[in-house]
N, C-alpha and C positions, 0 to 999 in steps of 0.2 A: 780847362783845368778842373772845373767842377765835375765834369763827367768822369775824370780819372779818379777823383775822390769817391764818387759813388761806386765805381767799379771795385776799388780796393775794399770799400766797406761791404759790398756784396760778397766778395770772395772771403773776407773774414767772417761774415755772418754764416756763410755756407760751411766753412770749416768748423765754426762753433756748433752748427747744427749737426754735423757729422760727429763731433765729440759728444754731444748730448745723446744722440741715437746710440752711439757705441757704449756710452755709460749705461744707458737704460737696458740695452741688451747684454750688458756685462761682458764685453770683450776684455780680453786680457790687456795689460798695459802695452805689450809689444804690438798687438793689433791696433790699438788706439793710436799709438805713436806712428805706426806705418800709415794709417789713414790720414792723420794730420800732415805728415811730411809729404804724402802724395798730393794732397789738396794744395798745399803751399807751393810745391814744385810745379804743379800744373798752372797755377796763377802766375808764378814767376816766368814760366815759359811763354805764356800768351802775352804778358806785359813786356817781356824782353824782345820778343819778335816784333811787336808793334812799335816799341820805343826806338829800335834801331832801323825801322823801315824795311825789314826783311820781307814781311808780308803785311798787307793791310787788313787788320782784323777789326770788325766792329765791336766797340765796347758798349754793351747794353746789359741790363740786369739779368736777362735770361742767359746770356753767354757766361757771365760772371758766376751765376749760380750753378750752371752746368759744370764749369771748370772747378768750382769750389767743392761741389759734392763728389764728382767723379775723379777729380785729380788729373793725372797725366792722360788717362784714356779720354776724359772729357775735353782736354786741350786738343787731343788728336781729332775728336769729333768736330770741334769748333774750327780747327785749321782745315780739315777736309771739306766742311760745309763752305768755308770762305773760298776755297780753291775751286769748288764746283760751281758756286754761284758767282 
């Protein structure tokens, strides 16, 4: 249970990091919203696949940060790495 809380916090922290970087680089609101939605969708995809037992994905801070920063493409990388390894 504690590991899941850490994973969620890492995903939220990564999404906030994306928001700060976007704000600093002055992305338009549409771009910022797209980045945040993409990050949250990637986190939800990985957590959903693991929760329903479709694929066994390791929850660690590195994977959570990767998914949080890259969003859906990051989720694809984590899923591909889990299937290869």
